[in-house]
SETI-986469 format. One record per residue (C-alpha): z, x, y; residue in three letters; residue number from 1. Coordinates in pm, 1 decimal, always signed. Layout:
BEGIN
Z	X	Y	ALA	NUM
...
***
This chain:
BEGIN
-2894.4	+1582.3	-1118.0	MET	1
-2681.2	+1327.4	-848.5	ALA	2
-2930.3	+1375.8	-638.3	LEU	3
-3200.7	+1262.2	-874.1	LEU	4
-3050.4	+925.2	-866.1	GLY	5
-3060.3	+870.7	-490.4	THR	6
-3454.2	+860.5	-568.0	THR	7
-3388.8	+495.4	-708.7	HIS	8
-3612.1	+584.4	-918.1	ALA	9
-3661.9	+453.3	-1287.7	ALA	10
-3805.0	+807.3	-1356.4	ALA	11
-3571.8	+1008.2	-1179.9	ALA	12
-3229.8	+832.3	-1356.4	VAL	13
-3420.6	+889.2	-1671.1	ASN	14
-3489.3	+1246.6	-1637.0	ALA	15
-3116.5	+1301.2	-1456.8	ALA	16
-2981.3	+1176.8	-1835.0	ARG	17
-3069.5	+1488.7	-2060.6	PRO	18
-2977.5	+1707.4	-1748.8	LEU	19
-2661.4	+1615.8	-1763.9	ASN	20
-2615.4	+1649.7	-2143.7	VAL	21
-2798.4	+2000.2	-2089.6	ILE	22
-2552.6	+2084.3	-1788.3	GLY	23
-2210.5	+2007.2	-2005.0	ALA	24
-2318.9	+2188.0	-2313.5	ALA	25
-2429.7	+2523.7	-2145.2	LEU	26
-2102.3	+2451.5	-1909.5	LEU	27
-1905.3	+2428.1	-2263.8	LEU	28
-2082.2	+2724.5	-2377.1	ALA	29
-1927.5	+2940.7	-2083.4	VAL	30
-1585.8	+2793.7	-2093.9	VAL	31
-1634.1	+2889.8	-2498.7	TRP	32
-1725.4	+3261.5	-2399.5	PHE	33
-1467.7	+3272.2	-2174.3	ASN	34
-1147.7	+3065.9	-2429.0	ARG	35
-892.5	+3391.1	-2321.3	ARG	36
-844.2	+3241.1	-1926.6	ILE	37
-575.6	+3069.8	-1883.3	PRO	38
-614.4	+2713.0	-1942.3	GLY	39
-969.3	+2762.6	-2053.5	ALA	40
-920.3	+2580.1	-2389.9	LEU	41
-820.9	+2285.6	-2235.0	VAL	42
-1086.8	+2255.3	-1973.6	PHE	43
-1307.4	+2248.8	-2247.7	GLY	44
-1101.9	+1998.5	-2430.5	ALA	45
-1194.6	+1785.3	-2150.6	GLY	46
-1518.2	+1871.5	-2153.8	LEU	47
-1554.6	+1786.9	-2520.7	THR	48
-1420.1	+1459.5	-2491.3	LEU	49
-1675.3	+1415.8	-2196.8	ASN	50
-1972.4	+1533.3	-2363.5	LEU	51
-1886.7	+1308.8	-2649.8	ILE	52
-1851.2	+940.3	-2435.2	VAL	53
-2208.8	+1099.9	-2325.3	ILE	54
-2352.9	+1121.7	-2542.2	LEU	55
-2266.6	+800.6	-2706.2	ALA	56
-2363.3	+626.3	-2414.9	PHE	57
-2698.2	+774.3	-2393.7	GLY	58
-2650.9	+1040.7	-2135.2	GLY	59
-2410.5	+888.2	-1915.7	ARG	60
-2052.2	+868.6	-1849.4	MET	61
-1957.5	+490.8	-1921.2	PRO	62
-1748.8	+308.1	-1611.2	VAL	63
-1537.6	-15.7	-1725.2	LEU	64
-1423.5	-194.7	-1415.5	LEU	65
-1168.5	-299.9	-1250.1	PRO	66
-1127.2	-651.2	-1202.2	GLY	67
-1030.2	-640.6	-864.3	ASP	68
-1349.4	-460.0	-752.9	ILE	69
-1524.6	-568.5	-459.4	ASP	70
-1812.7	-801.5	-564.4	PRO	71
-2028.6	-700.3	-253.3	ASN	72
-1993.6	-336.3	-270.1	SER	73
-2279.8	-118.2	-253.4	ALA	74
-2159.9	+96.2	-564.3	VAL	75
-2141.3	-140.9	-758.3	LEU	76
-2451.7	-308.7	-719.8	ALA	77
-2587.6	+93.9	-780.7	VAL	78
-2413.0	+62.1	-1101.4	LEU	79
-2496.8	-246.8	-1200.1	LYS	80
-2878.8	-231.7	-1196.8	GLY	81
-2872.7	+104.0	-1340.0	GLY	82
-2998.3	+346.4	-1104.9	LEU	83
-2698.1	+587.0	-1139.3	ASP	84
-2827.4	+864.8	-1273.8	PRO	85
-2490.8	+972.4	-1472.4	LEU	86
-2261.4	+644.4	-1501.2	HIS	87
-2317.7	+338.4	-1676.2	VAL	88
-2096.8	-24.7	-1547.6	ALA	89
-1956.3	-185.5	-1900.1	LEU	90
-1928.1	-542.5	-1885.8	ALA	91
-1629.3	-553.5	-2156.7	HIS	92
-1503.1	-231.0	-2375.4	PRO	93
-1728.2	-101.7	-2619.1	GLN	94
-1771.9	+161.3	-2844.0	GLY	95
-1624.8	+466.4	-2728.7	LEU	96
-1506.4	+324.5	-2369.3	TRP	97
-1182.6	+462.1	-2391.2	PHE	98
-1294.2	+839.5	-2314.1	LEU	99
-1517.5	+722.9	-1990.9	GLY	100
-1395.0	+658.8	-1686.1	ASP	101
-1132.0	+373.9	-1681.0	ILE	102
-775.3	+551.4	-1507.6	LEU	103
-767.7	+431.4	-1125.7	ALA	104
-664.8	+713.2	-918.3	ILE	105
-560.0	+601.4	-561.4	PRO	106
-729.2	+774.0	-282.3	GLY	107
-685.3	+832.4	+85.0	ILE	108
-733.1	+493.6	+256.5	GLY	109
-714.3	+259.3	+0.5	GLY	110
-1036.5	+375.1	-204.8	HIS	111
-948.6	+451.8	-526.9	ALA	112
-1104.7	+682.5	-778.7	SER	113
-1219.2	+593.5	-1191.0	LEU	114
-1182.2	+924.1	-1437.8	VAL	115
-1175.8	+977.4	-1768.7	SER	116
-907.3	+1105.9	-2015.1	ILE	117
-1130.9	+1423.8	-2042.5	GLY	118
-1161.3	+1495.9	-1637.7	ASP	119
-763.0	+1492.3	-1597.2	LEU	120
-780.7	+1747.1	-1907.4	LEU	121
-992.3	+1954.4	-1686.5	MET	122
-795.4	+1911.1	-1402.5	ALA	123
-540.6	+2015.0	-1602.6	ALA	124
-720.0	+2370.2	-1727.6	GLY	125
-821.2	+2375.0	-1327.7	ILE	126
-445.0	+2364.5	-1237.1	ALA	127
-332.0	+2623.4	-1554.7	TRP	128
-601.2	+2885.7	-1398.1	LEU	129
-477.7	+2879.1	-1061.6	ILE	130
-103.5	+2885.6	-1133.5	ILE	131
-158.8	+3162.0	-1340.8	ARG	132
-360.3	+3368.1	-1141.4	CYS	133
-162.0	+3261.5	-848.6	SER	134
+140.3	+3407.9	-1039.5	GLN	135
+294.3	+3793.4	-893.5	ARG	136
+215.9	+4047.2	-1201.5	GLU	137
+598.7	+4092.8	-1352.8	PRO	138
+660.3	+4466.1	-1204.3	SER	139
+621.1	+4698.0	-1563.0	LEU	140
+967.3	+4845.6	-1649.1	GLN	141
+996.1	+5183.7	-1835.1	PRO	142
+1015.8	+5074.8	-2200.1	ALA	143
+1321.3	+5396.7	-2233.5	TYR	144
+1615.0	+5451.6	-1989.4	GLY	145
+1589.8	+5729.7	-1743.8	PRO	146
+1538.8	+6106.4	-1890.1	SER	147
+1896.0	+6296.5	-1972.1	PRO	148
+1752.4	+6563.7	-1737.0	SER	149
+1837.7	+6341.1	-1439.4	ARG	150
***
């Protein structure tokens, strides 16, 4: 879907919006069928929040840009031009903006990324799965003590 936006054609950007929603809905169905896996419900809760806000903003994730963003940034130009198929820039808080990409996460080299509450929940679900799957299984203990014949 993100590749459709690299063409900077309005038709490709418009085609990406329903694909974004359909992809998230299909992933949510997969999560539901695998809900017994550790962390799946937490991941699904985050995905649900993201899907709700994406639906509320016409198939794209809203981004509330921080005030200190470089006005000459190429990313900002694409967002403000409406050519990003997965995101829409908000000039001010509106609607369900608080579920959008609003939290700045510092990155390497001073470049920050904006994430949503849903993204953080999805990451927590994945972390839970990794931690649970990387732990050793407890060794089996006999239900009863040694037999009297020994």
